[in-house]
C-alpha positions as CSV (number, residue, x, y, z in Angstrom):
1,M,-11.4,-17.7,37.2
2,C,-10.2,-15.7,40.1
3,G,-9.7,-18.8,42.2
4,F,-7.4,-20.2,39.5
5,V,-5.4,-17.0,39.5
6,S,-5.1,-17.1,43.3
7,Y,-4.0,-20.8,43.1
8,V,-1.2,-20.2,40.6
9,R,0.3,-17.3,42.4
10,T,2.0,-19.8,44.6
11,M,3.4,-21.8,41.7
12,P,7.0,-21.5,40.5
13,R,7.9,-19.6,37.3
14,T,7.9,-22.7,35.0
15,P,7.5,-22.5,31.3
16,L,4.6,-24.5,30.1
17,A,4.8,-27.7,28.1
18,L,1.2,-27.2,26.8
19,P,0.7,-26.4,23.2
20,V,-0.2,-22.7,23.8
21,S,-0.9,-20.6,20.7
22,G,0.7,-17.2,20.7
23,R,-1.4,-16.3,17.7
24,K,-4.6,-17.0,19.7
25,F,-3.4,-14.6,22.4
26,R,-2.9,-11.9,19.8
27,E,-6.4,-12.6,18.3
28,L,-8.0,-12.3,21.8
29,R,-6.1,-9.1,22.5
30,E,-7.1,-7.5,19.2
31,L,-10.7,-8.7,19.6
32,A,-10.8,-7.0,23.0
33,G,-9.5,-3.8,21.3
34,L,-6.5,-3.7,23.6
35,D,-2.9,-2.9,22.8
36,Q,0.0,-4.6,24.5
37,A,0.5,-1.7,27.0
38,E,-3.2,-2.0,28.1
39,V,-2.8,-5.7,28.6
40,E,0.3,-5.1,30.7
41,V,-1.8,-2.7,32.9
42,K,-4.7,-5.2,33.2
43,T,-2.4,-8.0,34.2
44,A,-0.7,-5.9,36.8
45,E,-4.2,-5.0,38.2
46,R,-4.8,-8.7,38.6
47,G,-1.6,-9.2,40.6
48,H,0.9,-10.6,38.1
49,R,2.2,-8.1,35.5
50,V,3.0,-9.5,32.0
51,D,5.1,-6.7,30.4
52,R,4.7,-5.7,26.8
53,T,8.0,-7.3,25.7
54,R,7.1,-10.6,27.2
55,L,3.6,-10.5,25.7
56,S,5.0,-9.7,22.3
57,R,7.3,-12.7,22.6
58,I,4.4,-14.9,23.7
59,E,2.3,-13.7,20.8
60,T,5.0,-14.4,18.2
61,G,5.8,-17.9,19.7
62,Q,9.3,-17.0,20.8
63,V,8.5,-18.1,24.3
64,K,5.8,-20.0,26.2
65,P,4.0,-18.3,29.1
66,T,4.6,-19.5,32.6
67,V,1.7,-21.0,34.5
68,K,1.2,-17.6,36.3
69,Q,1.3,-15.7,33.0
70,L,-1.2,-18.0,31.4
71,A,-3.5,-17.7,34.3
72,V,-3.5,-14.0,34.4
73,L,-3.8,-13.6,30.6
74,V,-6.8,-15.9,30.3
75,A,-8.4,-14.0,33.2
76,V,-7.8,-10.7,31.5
77,F,-9.4,-12.0,28.3
78,D,-12.1,-13.8,30.3
79,V,-11.6,-17.2,28.5
80,E,-10.9,-20.7,29.5
81,V,-7.3,-22.0,29.1
82,A,-8.6,-24.3,26.2
83,A,-9.2,-21.2,24.2
84,V,-5.5,-20.5,23.8
85,L,-4.3,-24.1,23.1
86,E,-3.4,-25.4,19.7
87,P,-5.4,-28.4,18.6
88,V,-3.7,-31.7,19.1
89,A,-3.4,-33.9,16.1
């Protein structure tokens, strides 16, 4: 997963068109026993900070994560990108 994070560090801040589920991010965070502030610290440690406000907005579906934010969040939760996608009908 670290290679993926390194790769996306060079990508622009583009919102994703993927069907990302904010609810799944929240479930992963809660399953890991982390609050939003702890996730912010862990993302910063991995080189791309996702602040609490942004994480809250991602979790509630108000915004989609950028490619960089998606990469660092799935790395923090140690899951594949597919784990946070909504099923396609």
